[in-house]
N, C-alpha and C positions, 0 to 999 in steps of 0.2 A: 800351756799355760789358762787355765778361763779366765778369763777379764772379769775384773768388780762391776758391780753395777752401776750408774753414774751416780753420783750427787747432783749433780746440774749439769747443763748442757757444755759440750767440749768449750773451751779447752781443759776443764777442771776434774775431764776423766780420767787425767793422767795421775792427778792426785788422786785420787779415789780410788785407782787401782794398786798406786805402792803401798798406801794405809790397809787396804784387806784383803791382800795377798796370802796372808799369813793364817788361812784356816782347816779345818778338819771337819771330816762329814758328820753333821748331826743325828742325834740319833731316830730312827724308824719310828713317827707317833703322827697323829694327827694335829695340826695346828691351825692358827688362824694368820692372819698378814696383815702388817701397815706399812703406810707410805712415811718415810723418815728423809724428808728435804731439809737440809740447810744449808742455805744459798750465801754468796758473797756478792752478786750484782743488782740484786733486788729482794723486795719482802716476802717472797711467796715460802714461808715455812710451812713443813709439816713433820710431827713428832710422835709417830707410830697409829697416822688417822687411818681407821681400818676402813680395809677393801673388802667390799659386799659383792655379793653375786645380786645379780637381777638383770631377767630377760634375757638371759644366755652371756652377759657380757658381766664386766668388773667396773667397779667404779669406786671413788671416796665421797663423803659427803653424799652420798643415797642411801638410802635403808635396805636391807637384805631381801630379798624376796624370795619367800618358800610357801611349798603347797603341803598337804595331807589330804587325799578324799575323804572326805564325809560317807558314812552308809556302808563301809566295805565291812564286811564281815570279819571278824576277830582283828580289825586295826581300832586301835586305841589313840585317835589322835592327839589325847592329852598328854600320851610319854614324849610327843615330838614338837616341842613350844620353844627350841631353838633358837635364838634370833639374831645368832652372829657365823659366819660363814668359816666354814672350814674345811681344810684340804689336806691330803694325806701324797704323799708321794712314795709307789710301789717299794717296798721293802727289796734291793739289790736292782732296781730299776732306774729311770729316767722319765717316766710316766708319772702323770699327776692328777688326781680325782679328786671330786667332791666327797667328804666324809656324811654321805647321805646314806639311809638304810632301804630306798626303793630297790627291788630287784634288778641287777643291770647296770647300778650306780650313773653316775654321773660323769663323764671324763673332761678333763680342763685340755683347753687347747690352743695354740696361737692360731687365728684366721690369716689366708693370705697378706690381708692388710697390717699384720702386727698387730691385733686387737685380741688380748689375753679374752678367751671364750670357752665355754661348757655346753655338751652339748642336753638334750633335753632329758627327762625321763623317757624308758623303753624306744630310744631311739639312739643310733651311733653314728647319725645322720651328722657332717658337716663340709664346710666346702671344699671342693676339690684343691690341693695343695696345702691343707692346713699342716701342722706338725705337733703330734703331740708327744715328742722325747726331747731330750737334751734338759729338762728341769732336776735341778738341785738344791738342795737344802745343809748349809753348811753354817761350822760356828766361827767365828774370830776368834784371834787367840790374842788380841787385841781391844782396849777400848771397853771393859765391861762385858767383853764375849758377848756380842750381839748375835744371833742367828740370820743370815742372809738367806732370800730366793733369789736363784739365779735363774736366769731364763735362756732358751736355747738360741734367741737372737742377741745377746751379748747384754745389751742395755735396757734399762725400764723406763719409761714415762707417763707420765701426766697430763691430757691432753683434754682442756676446757669443752664443756658439753652445754655448761647451761652461763648465764651474764651474773653480774653480781661484784662483789667484795671478794678480791684474789683467792683468800681461804677459805671462803665460803662456797664458792663455786665448785658445782658437780664435776667430776674428771674422771674421765675412762681410762684403762687400764691398756697400753700397748708396749711392746717389744721393738727393737728396732738395732740393726748394728750402726748407725750414724742418727745424727740430729731428724727429730719429727717437728718440722715446722710452728712455731705458736705453742708446742707442748715443752713441757718442763723435764729435766731428766731427773731421774729421782733411785733412791736404794727402795728396796723392801726389806723390812724385818720380819721375822716371825716369833711367834708367841704359843705360849700353852693358852687353848681355848679353855673358854668359859665354861660350865657346866649345861645341860640340855644338848637333845639331837634333835636331829630334822631327818624328814620323811624324804622331802627331794626339796631340792631349789627350782623356782619358777622365772 
């Protein structure tokens, strides 16, 4: 049976798993995602802080980076003014992509180092050893029925990439089967996206 995302680094992983195993598949639809962390031994907490795409990776406390090429015949970039990062898991599959309009789409994957990543538009290129399967989105039957995002590597982590106050730093999203030094275990919950479409993420 699939293990739940970590609330915080072990040993609380076992507690989190026991709380969130009562799950059912979520509907097939686009979604946004946010980090949800209620700590017990520190004050680094997040309650749905949005996960955003930027530069081929995913972060919290960093703005989404989008792009629409000007001057393309028949392309009206004013129709693609969305500012949130929206995902979709293929219907009946365990692959995840970004919800974009650009032909060919943009695949989400786990890089060999565990970094949650995405391909650039018009390219399927990713590092050898990357993982594109094993993602799922499932709804809890308890605790207000949140809908969780699960990774193929079992646990999600927030790894700081800037200095500052813990809740104000920028964190990159990683997945791993065990603890990552210097990082914080987290849940990822998913939400109904706001209005607005994106041509592609940059």
